C-alpha positions in Angstrom: -32.1 -179.2 178.3 -33.6 -176.8 175.3 -35.6 -174.5 177.5 -32.3 -173.9 179.7 -30.1 -173.4 177.1 -33.2 -171.1 175.7 -33.5 -169.5 178.8 -29.8 -168.8 179.1 -29.7 -167.2 175.6 -32.4 -164.9 176.6 -30.8 -163.8 179.7 -27.4 -163.1 177.9 -29.1 -161.1 175.1 -30.7 -158.6 177.6 -29.5 -155.0 177.2 -27.0 -153.9 179.4 -27.8 -151.0 181.6 -26.6 -147.8 180.1 -23.6 -146.4 181.8 -24.1 -143.2 184.3 -23.8 -140.3 182.9 -20.6 -138.2 183.8 -20.8 -134.9 185.7 -18.2 -132.5 186.5 -19.2 -129.4 188.3 -16.6 -126.6 187.8 -16.5 -123.5 190.1 -14.5 -120.6 190.5 -15.2 -120.4 194.2 -15.5 -117.3 195.4 -14.9 -116.6 199.3 -18.6 -114.8 198.7 -20.2 -118.1 198.1 -20.3 -119.1 201.7 -22.9 -116.3 202.4 -25.7 -118.5 201.1 -24.0 -122.3 201.1 -22.3 -122.4 204.6 -19.1 -124.4 204.8 -19.5 -125.6 201.0 -19.2 -123.6 197.7 -21.5 -123.1 195.4 -20.4 -125.9 192.8 -19.8 -128.3 195.5 -23.5 -127.7 196.8 -24.9 -128.5 193.3 -22.4 -131.7 192.8 -23.9 -133.2 196.0 -27.5 -132.5 195.0 -26.3 -134.4 191.6 -24.6 -137.3 193.4 -27.8 -138.4 195.4 -29.5 -138.9 192.2 -29.6 -142.4 189.9 -27.8 -142.3 187.2 -25.3 -139.5 187.1 -21.9 -140.3 188.5 -20.5 -136.3 189.6 -17.2 -134.7 190.3 -15.8 -131.3 191.4 -13.3 -129.1 189.9 -12.0 -125.5 190.4 -9.9 -123.0 188.8 -6.9 -123.3 191.0 -6.9 -127.1 190.6 -3.8 -128.3 188.5 -4.8 -127.4 184.7 -7.5 -125.7 186.4 -9.5 -128.7 186.5 -9.9 -129.3 182.7 -7.2 -131.6 181.9 -7.5 -133.6 179.1 -8.0 -136.6 181.0 -10.5 -135.0 183.2 -12.6 -133.6 180.0 -12.3 -137.2 178.3 -14.0 -138.7 181.5 -17.0 -136.2 181.5 -20.2 -136.0 179.6 -21.8 -133.1 180.8 -19.7 -129.9 182.1 -21.6 -127.8 184.7 -19.9 -124.4 184.8 -20.0 -121.3 187.5 -16.9 -118.4 187.4 -17.8 -115.0 187.9 -14.9 -112.4 189.1 -11.6 -114.3 187.5 -12.5 -114.8 184.0 -9.2 -113.5 183.2 -7.1 -116.5 184.8 -8.8 -118.8 182.4 -6.4 -120.7 180.7 -7.3 -120.0 176.9 -6.1 -123.8 175.8 -8.2 -125.4 178.4 -11.1 -123.5 177.4 -10.2 -124.4 173.8 -10.4 -127.9 175.0 -13.6 -127.8 176.2 -14.7 -126.0 173.1 -13.6 -128.9 170.9 -14.9 -131.5 172.9 -18.6 -129.7 172.4 -18.3 -129.1 168.8 -17.2 -132.6 168.1 -20.0 -134.0 170.1 -18.3 -135.5 172.9 -19.1 -133.2 175.7 -21.9 -130.9 176.4 -22.0 -127.5 178.6 -24.3 -125.8 181.3 -23.4 -122.6 182.3 -24.8 -121.0 185.3 -25.7 -117.3 185.6 -22.7 -115.0 186.1 -20.5 -117.6 183.5 -21.9 -115.6 180.7 -18.3 -114.7 180.2 -16.7 -118.0 180.7 -14.3 -118.4 178.5 -15.6 -121.9 176.6 -19.1 -120.1 176.6 -18.3 -117.3 174.7 -15.9 -118.8 172.3 -18.9 -121.5 171.6 -21.2 -118.3 171.3 -18.4 -117.1 168.4 -18.6 -120.7 166.6 -22.6 -120.6 166.7 -22.5 -116.9 165.3 -20.1 -117.7 162.8 -22.3 -120.5 161.8 -25.4 -118.5 161.8 -23.5 -116.1 159.6 -22.6 -118.4 156.6 -26.3 -119.1 156.5 -27.2 -115.6 156.3 -25.4 -115.4 152.4 -26.8 -116.7 149.2 -25.5 -120.0 148.7 -23.6 -118.8 145.3 -21.4 -116.7 147.8 -20.9 -118.9 150.6 -17.6 -120.9 149.4 -15.6 -118.0 148.5 -16.7 -115.8 151.2 -13.9 -113.9 153.2 -14.4 -113.1 156.9 -13.2 -110.4 159.0 -14.1 -111.0 162.8 -14.5 -108.2 165.1 -15.0 -108.4 169.2 -13.1 -111.3 169.6 -12.2 -110.4 173.4 -15.7 -109.4 174.9 -14.7 -110.2 178.3 -15.5 -107.0 180.9 -16.7 -104.9 178.4 -20.4 -103.7 179.1 -23.0 -102.5 176.8 -25.7 -100.0 176.8 -29.5 -100.3 176.2 -29.1 -98.4 173.0 -26.1 -100.2 171.7 -26.6 -103.1 168.8 -27.4 -106.2 169.5 -24.6 -108.4 168.7 -23.6 -110.6 167.0 -24.3 -108.7 163.5 -23.2 -109.1 160.0 -22.0 -106.6 158.2 -20.5 -106.5 154.1 -17.0 -104.9 153.6 -14.9 -103.8 151.1 -13.4 -105.8 148.3 -16.2 -108.7 149.2 -14.9 -109.7 153.0 -17.8 -109.7 155.4 -17.5 -108.4 158.7 -18.8 -110.3 161.8 -19.0 -108.4 164.9 -19.2 -111.4 167.4 -21.3 -111.8 170.5 -20.8 -109.5 173.7 -22.1 -112.5 175.7 -23.6 -109.6 178.3 -26.6 -107.4 178.8 -27.4 -103.8 179.5 -28.3 -103.9 182.8 -27.9 -106.0 186.5 -29.4 -105.4 189.7 -28.4 -107.6 192.7 -30.7 -106.8 195.5 -32.1 -110.1 195.8 -35.4 -109.8 194.3 -37.9 -112.7 193.4 -38.1 -113.4 189.8 -41.3 -115.2 188.3 -40.3 -117.8 185.8 -42.3 -118.8 183.1 -41.8 -122.6 181.9 -42.0 -121.7 178.1 -41.9 -125.3 176.9 -43.0 -127.3 179.4 -42.8 -130.9 176.9 -38.9 -129.8 176.8 -37.0 -132.7 178.5 -34.9 -129.5 181.1 -38.7 -128.7 182.0 -40.4 -132.2 183.1 -41.4 -131.7 186.5 -41.2 -128.0 186.8 -44.6 -126.1 187.2 -46.0 -123.9 184.4 -45.0 -120.9 186.6 -42.6 -120.8 189.3 -40.5 -118.1 191.5 -36.5 -118.0 192.4 -37.1 -116.9 196.1 -34.2 -114.5 196.1 -31.8 -113.7 192.7 -29.7 -111.4 191.1 -31.8 -109.4 187.8 -30.3 -109.5 184.5 -32.2 -107.5 182.3 -32.8 -108.0 178.3 -31.4 -107.7 175.4 -29.0 -110.7 175.7 -26.1 -110.2 173.5 -26.1 -113.8 172.2 -26.8 -115.7 169.0 -30.6 -116.3 168.8 -31.1 -119.4 170.7 -32.7 -122.7 169.3 -34.9 -123.2 172.3 -36.3 -120.8 175.2 -37.3 -123.4 177.8 -37.8 -120.4 180.3 -38.1 -116.9 180.7 -38.0 -114.5 184.1 -39.2 -111.1 184.9 -39.3 -109.0 187.6 -41.7 -106.9 189.8 -39.7 -104.0 188.1 -40.4 -104.6 184.7 -37.4 -106.5 183.7 -37.3 -109.8 181.6 -34.7 -112.1 180.3 -34.5 -115.5 178.4 -33.4 -117.5 181.1 -33.1 -120.9 180.0 -31.4 -120.9 176.6 -30.7 -124.1 174.6 -28.0 -123.9 171.4 -26.4 -126.6 168.8 -22.9 -125.8 168.1 -21.2 -128.1 165.7 -22.4 -131.8 166.8 -22.8 -130.5 170.3 -25.1 -128.8 172.8 -25.1 -125.9 174.9 -27.7 -124.8 177.5 -27.5 -121.5 179.6 -29.6 -121.3 183.2 -29.5 -117.7 184.5 -30.6 -117.7 187.7 -28.1 -116.9 190.6 -25.7 -114.8 192.7 -23.1 -116.2 194.8 -24.7 -114.9 197.8 -28.2 -116.2 197.4 -29.1 -119.7 198.0 -30.4 -120.0 194.5 -28.9 -123.5 194.1 -30.6 -124.6 197.2 -34.4 -124.1 196.0 -35.3 -127.2 194.4 -36.4 -126.0 190.9 -33.0 -124.6 190.0 -31.7 -127.9 191.0 -34.5 -129.8 189.1 -33.7 -127.5 186.2 -29.9 -128.4 186.5 -30.7 -132.3 186.7 -32.9 -132.1 184.0 -30.1 -130.4 182.0 -27.4 -132.8 182.6 -29.7 -135.6 182.0 -31.0 -134.7 178.4 -27.5 -132.7 176.9 -25.2 -135.9 177.6 -24.0 -137.7 174.6 -25.7 -140.4 173.7 -22.5 -142.5 173.1 -19.1 -142.1 174.0 -15.9 -143.1 172.1 
């Protein structure tokens, strides 16, 4: 009897299985995506792949859903939000973007941003918050508490930059002890949508997002973006890309913003089947597994 009781106690003391990481793949759904993804949209293709993997619970949403697919209830049921957008950023609701930002900075949600979503409103706002935090650290400690701030360039959408432009964000001292912070433009000076292959280097092979990826690999057809990328300095650059014509880009970047994390992955374009290729899909899988908050409310 004693052995039986001990056995039952041991059984009930076993750790519970961890709940699945809850992933929401959000897509603007450009019609052009059908050129590369057939009868599915790009986001649906990514979601279908992730849904086949163990430990992930996956849903999809789109810009034209009620509350743009980002209701409080939907966000509260999500651990990692994966975002694709391109042409309809102006239609994104500021309040829904702020709902994402609040949950990321509180550590309740993580954000994965793909390619042309560099101007996604939530991503831009998170880069602004990171730029503000970095700017405070640049001040002498004795000046931080009393510092006054002026923020410039808070609506960077659809504004391109020249190669000679000063890289944003940047900090300047103004008059009357006011610090002027020009916020990040979240864009780059050059792009080329010719579908030429990119050559990816796994810069941090031991990083969780790089697990299972080779040291060097190619994206068979993609759009080119060229540095400098006008964002705050990443905490980690996991992947870098280069092209045969000489361009290069930091293509897998991680930032901590508040208590949460953001990952930007550059390869893409809606008319090229980037997210039917094994390596980019593996990057997204690794990212959602690593970024998922360790605990839930």
